[in-house]
Backbone as a printed PyTorch tensor [residue, N CA C, xyz], in Angstrom:
tensor([[[  0.8660,  -1.1640,   0.0200],
         [ -0.0130,   0.0340,  -0.0430],
         [  0.8810,   1.2480,  -0.0360]],

        [[  0.4880,   2.2680,  -0.7470],
         [  1.2560,   3.4370,  -0.9020],
         [  0.4870,   4.5920,  -0.2750]],

        [[  1.2030,   5.5200,   0.3760],
         [  0.6900,   6.7310,   0.9760],
         [  1.5850,   7.8790,   0.7040]],

        [[  1.3350,   8.9200,   1.4510],
         [  2.1250,  10.1880,   1.2280],
         [  2.5160,  10.7220,   2.6390]],

        [[  3.4370,  11.6050,   2.5730],
         [  3.8190,  12.5020,   3.6850],
         [  3.3560,  13.8970,   3.3340]],

        [[  2.5110,  14.5490,   4.0630],
         [  1.9560,  15.8030,   3.7050],
         [  2.9340,  16.9740,   4.1600]],

        [[  2.5320,  18.1990,   3.8510],
         [  3.4090,  19.3240,   4.1930],
         [  3.6490,  19.5710,   5.7220]],

        [[  2.6660,  18.9810,   6.5420],
         [  2.8070,  19.0530,   7.9950],
         [  3.5690,  17.8480,   8.5610]],

        [[  4.2290,  16.9940,   7.6270],
         [  4.9660,  15.8610,   7.9070],
         [  4.1330,  14.6780,   8.5490]],

        [[  2.8860,  14.6220,   8.1970],
         [  2.0320,  13.4880,   8.6540],
         [  2.1030,  12.3930,   7.5720]],

        [[  2.3650,  11.2360,   8.0790],
         [  2.3620,  10.0940,   7.1520],
         [  0.8990,   9.5680,   6.9780]],

        [[  0.3740,   9.6330,   5.8140],
         [ -0.9890,   9.3690,   5.5030],
         [ -1.1290,   8.2970,   4.5050]],

        [[ -2.1880,   7.4240,   4.7810],
         [ -2.4530,   6.2170,   3.9620],
         [ -3.8730,   6.2450,   3.5860]],

        [[ -4.2980,   5.9700,   2.3130],
         [ -5.6460,   5.8980,   2.0070],
         [ -6.2860,   4.6470,   2.5530]],

        [[ -7.4400,   4.7070,   3.1320],
         [ -8.2120,   3.5790,   3.6990],
         [ -9.6380,   3.6500,   3.1850]],

        [[-10.2460,   2.4270,   2.9670],
         [-11.6260,   2.3560,   2.4820],
         [-12.4180,   1.7000,   3.6740]],

        [[-13.5410,   2.3500,   4.1220],
         [-14.3490,   1.8020,   5.2720],
         [-15.7740,   1.7550,   4.7580]],

        [[-16.5090,   0.7350,   5.2590],
         [-17.9440,   0.5670,   4.9630],
         [-18.6120,  -0.0710,   6.1390]],

        [[-19.9230,   0.0270,   6.1510],
         [-20.7150,  -0.6080,   7.2430],
         [-20.9230,  -2.0950,   7.0370]],

        [[-20.8790,  -2.4330,   5.7080],
         [-21.0980,  -3.8640,   5.3160],
         [-20.2990,  -4.1120,   4.0570]],

        [[-20.0750,  -5.4220,   3.8330],
         [-19.2900,  -5.8060,   2.6250],
         [-19.8940,  -5.1700,   1.3700]],

        [[-21.1050,  -5.0810,   1.2630],
         [-21.9050,  -4.5890,   0.0370],
         [-22.2300,  -3.1120,   0.2120]],

        [[-21.8780,  -2.4750,   1.3430],
         [-22.3340,  -1.1170,   1.5490],
         [-21.5580,   0.0200,   0.9400]],

        [[-21.9890,   1.1590,   1.0290],
         [-21.2670,   2.3490,   0.5630],
         [-19.9910,   2.4670,   1.3260]],

        [[-18.8770,   2.8000,   0.5730],
         [-17.5760,   2.9260,   1.0800],
         [-17.2490,   4.3920,   1.2380]],

        [[-16.4460,   4.6430,   2.2680],
         [-15.9030,   6.0550,   2.4620],
         [-14.3980,   5.8600,   2.3130]],

        [[-13.7720,   6.6380,   1.3760],
         [-12.3130,   6.6710,   1.1940],
         [-11.8290,   7.8730,   2.0470]],

        [[-10.8190,   7.5700,   2.8550],
         [-10.2710,   8.5750,   3.7240],
         [ -8.7710,   8.4350,   3.8550]],

        [[ -8.1100,   9.4800,   4.1880],
         [ -6.6630,   9.4090,   4.5240],
         [ -6.5450,   9.1750,   5.9560]],

        [[ -5.8300,   8.0860,   6.3470],
         [ -5.5870,   7.7760,   7.7760],
         [ -4.1250,   8.1690,   8.1150]],

        [[ -3.9980,   8.8990,   9.2050],
         [ -2.7670,   9.3500,   9.7750],
         [ -2.1320,   8.2190,  10.5200]],

        [[ -0.9720,   7.7020,  10.1540],
         [ -0.3420,   6.5850,  10.8040],
         [  0.1580,   7.1290,  12.1330]],

        [[ -0.3070,   6.3950,  13.1890],
         [ -0.0440,   6.8470,  14.5550],
         [  0.5260,   5.5990,  15.3290]],

        [[  1.8970,   5.5980,  15.3970],
         [  2.5700,   4.4410,  16.0720],
         [  2.4050,   4.4450,  17.5730]],

        [[  1.8690,   5.4860,  18.0860],
         [  1.6150,   5.5580,  19.6000],
         [  0.2010,   5.0760,  19.9320]],

        [[ -0.5350,   4.7240,  18.8750],
         [ -1.9020,   4.1920,  19.0090],
         [ -1.9000,   2.7000,  18.7610]],

        [[ -2.2100,   1.8770,  19.7750],
         [ -2.0650,   0.4610,  19.7050],
         [ -3.3840,  -0.2230,  19.1950]],

        [[ -4.3460,   0.6190,  18.8160],
         [ -5.5500,   0.0370,  18.2570],
         [ -5.4460,  -0.0950,  16.7020]],

        [[ -6.5700,  -0.2990,  16.1540],
         [ -6.5010,  -0.5190,  14.6670],
         [ -6.8050,   0.7210,  13.9180]],

        [[ -8.0830,   1.3080,  14.0930],
         [ -8.4730,   2.4550,  13.3270],
         [ -9.4100,   3.3500,  14.1690]],

        [[ -9.2400,   4.5980,  14.1310],
         [-10.1520,   5.5150,  14.7850],
         [-10.5830,   6.4880,  13.6620]],

        [[-11.8770,   6.7470,  13.4410],
         [-12.3150,   7.5630,  12.3390],
         [-13.1920,   8.7580,  12.9000]],

        [[-13.1220,   9.8080,  12.1660],
         [-13.9730,  11.0050,  12.6420],
         [-15.4900,  10.6710,  12.8000]],

        [[-16.0080,  11.2350,  13.8440],
         [-17.4830,  10.9360,  14.1590],
         [-18.4000,  11.2750,  12.9550]],

        [[-18.1030,  12.2990,  12.2010],
         [-18.9750,  12.6170,  11.0470],
         [-19.0880,  11.4480,  10.0630]],

        [[-17.8950,  10.7390,   9.8920],
         [-17.9150,   9.6330,   8.9810],
         [-18.6320,   8.4370,   9.5340]],

        [[-18.5510,   8.2750,  10.8250],
         [-19.2960,   7.1410,  11.5060],
         [-20.8130,   7.4130,  11.1190]],

        [[-21.2380,   8.6150,  11.3430],
         [-22.7050,   8.8560,  10.9970],
         [-23.0190,   8.6950,   9.5000]],

        [[-22.1650,   9.2320,   8.6850],
         [-22.3440,   9.1340,   7.1990],
         [-22.4680,   7.7200,   6.7200]],

        [[-21.6600,   6.8100,   7.2820],
         [-21.7090,   5.4330,   6.9750],
         [-22.7770,   4.5850,   7.6180]],

        [[-23.3800,   5.1730,   8.6260],
         [-24.4000,   4.3960,   9.3730],
         [-23.8280,   3.2810,  10.2140]],

        [[-22.5890,   3.3410,  10.7110],
         [-21.9320,   2.3010,  11.4400],
         [-22.7960,   1.9790,  12.7820]],

        [[-22.7530,   0.7210,  13.1560],
         [-23.5370,   0.2520,  14.2880],
         [-22.5870,   0.2820,  15.5540]],

        [[-23.0500,   0.8660,  16.6320],
         [-22.2660,   0.9550,  17.8020],
         [-22.3600,  -0.3880,  18.5130]],

        [[-21.1880,  -0.9140,  19.0410],
         [-21.1430,  -2.2390,  19.6530],
         [-20.6190,  -2.1600,  21.0850]],

        [[-19.8570,  -1.1570,  21.3740],
         [-19.3300,  -1.1350,  22.8010],
         [-18.5920,   0.1350,  22.9480]],

        [[-17.7770,   0.2530,  24.1250],
         [-16.9420,   1.3600,  24.4480],
         [-15.5700,   0.8190,  24.7710]],

        [[-14.5550,   1.7110,  24.6660],
         [-13.1960,   1.3240,  25.0360],
         [-12.6090,   2.5350,  25.7890]],

        [[-11.8630,   2.2200,  26.7990],
         [-11.1640,   3.3210,  27.5060],
         [ -9.8460,   3.5700,  26.7590]],

        [[ -9.5340,   4.8240,  26.4460],
         [ -8.3330,   5.1840,  25.7190],
         [ -7.6560,   6.3110,  26.4970]],

        [[ -6.3050,   6.2180,  26.4310],
         [ -5.5140,   7.3240,  27.0230],
         [ -4.8880,   8.1230,  25.8290]],

        [[ -5.2610,   9.3910,  25.8520],
         [ -4.8100,  10.3490,  24.7210],
         [ -3.3740,  10.7600,  24.9260]],

        [[ -2.8150,  11.3880,  23.9450],
         [ -1.4900,  11.7720,  23.9680],
         [ -1.1090,  12.6960,  25.0430]],

        [[ -2.1970,  13.5500,  25.5910],
         [ -1.9440,  14.4290,  26.6700],
         [ -2.0630,  13.7720,  28.0730]],

        [[ -2.2990,  12.4080,  27.9730],
         [ -2.4200,  11.6620,  29.2530],
         [ -3.8670,  11.5410,  29.7890]],

        [[ -4.7970,  12.2630,  29.1530],
         [ -6.2120,  12.2740,  29.5410],
         [ -6.8630,  10.8940,  29.1530]],

        [[ -7.6070,  10.3210,  30.1120],
         [ -8.3140,   9.0470,  29.8450],
         [ -9.6880,   9.3910,  29.4110]],

        [[-10.1720,   8.8210,  28.2820],
         [-11.4410,   9.0400,  27.7350],
         [-12.1200,   7.6520,  27.3590]],

        [[-13.4640,   7.7050,  27.2980],
         [-14.1880,   6.4990,  26.8770],
         [-14.6430,   6.8570,  25.4170]],

        [[-14.2400,   5.9090,  24.5330],
         [-14.6910,   6.1230,  23.1640],
         [-15.6610,   5.0610,  22.6670]],

        [[-16.6330,   5.4030,  21.9470],
         [-17.5800,   4.3470,  21.4030],
         [-16.9180,   3.5750,  20.3330]],

        [[-17.1940,   2.3050,  20.1690],
         [-16.6500,   1.4740,  19.1890],
         [-17.8680,   1.0680,  18.2070]],

        [[-17.4820,   1.0400,  16.9200],
         [-18.4500,   0.6720,  15.8610],
         [-17.9630,  -0.4130,  14.9980]],

        [[-18.8730,  -1.3290,  14.5800],
         [-18.4880,  -2.3670,  13.7080],
         [-18.4110,  -1.8390,  12.2660]],

        [[-17.3200,  -2.3040,  11.5610],
         [-17.2060,  -1.8300,  10.1950],
         [-16.3480,  -2.8560,   9.3690]],

        [[-16.3230,  -2.6100,   8.1330],
         [-15.4270,  -3.3720,   7.1410],
         [-14.3880,  -2.4590,   6.6420]],

        [[-13.1770,  -2.8960,   6.6240],
         [-12.1130,  -2.0710,   5.9310],
         [-11.4920,  -2.9700,   4.8400]],

        [[-11.0660,  -2.2950,   3.8200],
         [-10.2260,  -2.9450,   2.7890],
         [ -8.8880,  -2.8840,   3.2480]],

        [[ -8.1900,  -4.0470,   3.3760],
         [ -6.8330,  -3.9760,   3.9100],
         [ -6.0270,  -5.0630,   3.1360]],

        [[ -5.1590,  -4.5550,   2.2900],
         [ -4.3320,  -5.4750,   1.4240],
         [ -5.1510,  -6.3420,   0.6160]],

        [[ -6.1750,  -5.8100,  -0.0040],
         [ -7.0050,  -6.5410,  -0.9350],
         [ -8.0350,  -7.4680,  -0.3190]],

        [[ -8.2230,  -7.4800,   0.9960],
         [ -9.1700,  -8.2410,   1.6980],
         [-10.1350,  -7.3950,   2.5120]],

        [[-11.3260,  -7.7910,   2.6210],
         [-12.3390,  -7.1640,   3.4380],
         [-12.1080,  -7.7340,   4.8960]],

        [[-11.9790,  -6.8610,   5.7720],
         [-11.5680,  -7.2270,   7.1160],
         [-12.6490,  -6.5860,   8.0810]],

        [[-13.3690,  -7.3800,   8.7910],
         [-14.3430,  -6.9070,   9.7580],
         [-13.6060,  -6.5890,  11.0540]],

        [[-13.8760,  -5.4020,  11.5410],
         [-13.2240,  -4.9730,  12.7630],
         [-14.1120,  -3.9750,  13.4650]],

        [[-13.6100,  -3.3970,  14.6050],
         [-14.3070,  -2.3720,  15.2770],
         [-13.4290,  -1.1260,  15.2400]],

        [[-14.0640,   0.0220,  14.9090],
         [-13.3130,   1.2650,  14.9450],
         [-13.8330,   2.2800,  15.9900]],

        [[-12.9830,   3.0490,  16.5400],
         [-13.3270,   4.0410,  17.5100],
         [-13.7550,   5.2610,  16.8240]],

        [[-14.6800,   5.9720,  17.3730],
         [-15.0990,   7.2890,  16.8460],
         [-14.2380,   8.3340,  17.5320]],

        [[-13.7660,   9.2610,  16.7250],
         [-12.8320,  10.2910,  17.3530],
         [-13.2610,  11.7040,  16.8660]],

        [[-12.7470,  12.7330,  17.5750],
         [-13.0980,  14.0970,  17.3030],
         [-12.0760,  14.6590,  16.2990]],

        [[-11.1290,  13.8930,  15.8200],
         [-10.1190,  14.4130,  14.9680],
         [-10.4850,  14.6750,  13.5120]],

        [[ -9.7030,  15.3440,  12.7820],
         [ -9.9590,  15.6630,  11.3560],
         [ -9.6110,  14.4540,  10.5110]],

        [[ -8.5170,  13.7650,  10.8990],
         [ -8.0480,  12.5340,  10.1570],
         [ -8.4680,  11.3260,  10.8960]],

        [[ -8.6370,  10.2710,  10.1830],
         [ -8.6320,   8.9080,  10.7250],
         [ -7.2500,   8.5700,  11.2710]],

        [[ -7.1620,   7.7940,  12.2970],
         [ -5.9300,   7.3770,  12.7960],
         [ -5.7250,   5.7980,  12.6010]],

        [[ -4.5600,   5.4850,  12.0510],
         [ -4.3090,   4.0880,  11.7640],
         [ -3.2800,   3.6050,  12.7840]],

        [[ -3.6310,   2.6770,  13.6330],
         [ -2.7100,   2.2700,  14.7140],
         [ -1.8990,   1.0360,  14.4740]],

        [[ -1.1280,   0.6010,  15.3800],
         [ -0.2470,  -0.5280,  15.2830],
         [ -0.8330,  -1.8660,  15.1100]],

        [[ -2.1030,  -1.9630,  15.6030],
         [ -2.7680,  -3.3520,  15.4020],
         [ -2.8220,  -3.7230,  13.8970]],

        [[ -3.1330,  -2.6730,  13.0720],
         [ -3.0820,  -2.9750,  11.6030],
         [ -1.7450,  -3.0620,  10.9980]],

        [[ -0.7610,  -2.6300,  11.6630],
         [  0.6450,  -2.6240,  11.2030],
         [  1.4470,  -3.8930,  11.5830]],

        [[  0.8690,  -4.6010,  12.5010],
         [  1.5080,  -5.8530,  12.9620],
         [  1.7240,  -6.7090,  11.7450]],

        [[  2.9030,  -7.3500,  11.7000],
         [  3.2850,  -8.3470,  10.6150],
         [  3.4680,  -7.5330,   9.2750]],

        [[  3.6390,  -6.1990,   9.3670],
         [  3.8440,  -5.4650,   8.0620],
         [  5.1340,  -4.7410,   8.1890]],

        [[  5.6440,  -4.2680,   7.0170],
         [  6.8680,  -3.5070,   7.0200],
         [  6.4280,  -2.0280,   6.6290]],

        [[  6.6330,  -1.1550,   7.4900],
         [  6.2850,   0.2820,   7.3510],
         [  7.5290,   1.0790,   6.9620]],

        [[  7.5250,   1.7730,   5.7460],
         [  8.6110,   2.7110,   5.3920],
         [  8.0820,   4.0000,   5.1390]],

        [[  8.6760,   4.9730,   5.8730],
         [  8.2350,   6.3530,   5.6130],
         [  9.4950,   7.1700,   5.1830]],

        [[  9.4440,   7.6950,   4.0110],
         [ 10.6150,   8.4690,   3.4390],
         [ 10.1930,   9.9370,   3.4190]],

        [[ 10.6390,  10.6980,   4.4500],
         [ 10.2150,  12.0690,   4.6480],
         [ 10.7840,  12.8970,   3.5230]],

        [[ 12.0590,  12.5860,   2.9800],
         [ 12.5770,  13.4110,   1.9230],
         [ 11.7350,  13.2880,   0.6190]],

        [[ 11.3480,  12.0090,   0.2860],
         [ 10.6640,  11.7590,  -0.9050],
         [  9.0940,  11.9590,  -0.7180]],

        [[  8.6560,  12.0800,   0.5360],
         [  7.2680,  12.3130,   0.9230],
         [  6.4240,  11.1220,   0.5390]],

        [[  6.9870,   9.8780,   0.7370],
         [  6.2270,   8.6590,   0.4650],
         [  6.1250,   7.7680,   1.7010]],

        [[  5.0330,   6.9540,   1.6610],
         [  4.7750,   5.9660,   2.6920],
         [  4.5300,   4.6410,   1.9240]],

        [[  5.1140,   3.5990,   2.3820],
         [  4.9530,   2.2300,   1.7720],
         [  4.7480,   1.2110,   2.9020]],

        [[  3.7050,   0.4300,   2.8160],
         [  3.4580,  -0.6340,   3.7760],
         [  3.3320,  -1.9170,   2.9460]],

        [[  4.1140,  -2.8830,   3.3700],
         [  4.0840,  -4.2930,   2.7200],
         [  3.7570,  -5.2720,   3.7980]]])
C-alpha cells in the first residue's frame, strides 16, 4: 500500500471503510499513529455518514495523558485486498488514525525526503 507525507509531515495512507461488505464505502486518509495500539479511529461525522452500528466502548489514554471513553463501531475495511471486519473508535479528529494493530506483521517505510509511505 502506498501513501504520502503531507506538508505538515504527517504520514497518511488511503483507507476504505464501509458498514457492510456490500455497503457504501468512504475513502479517507488515515494518519499513521505508532503511539496508537488500536486498529483504526475515524472522525465521528464519517461514522454517522456510513451508518456504522455501535457495539461497545473502550477506554483510551490520549497523547496528553487524559483518559477518555470512546464508542466502538462495527465496520469493514479494505486491507491489502481483503475485506476485514473490525471495530473502529469514533474520534473528534480531522483525520482517521491508523494504529499499530493494523501494522503488525507489516513493513512500514516512511521516506520524509521523498514524501512517500509504503506498507508491505
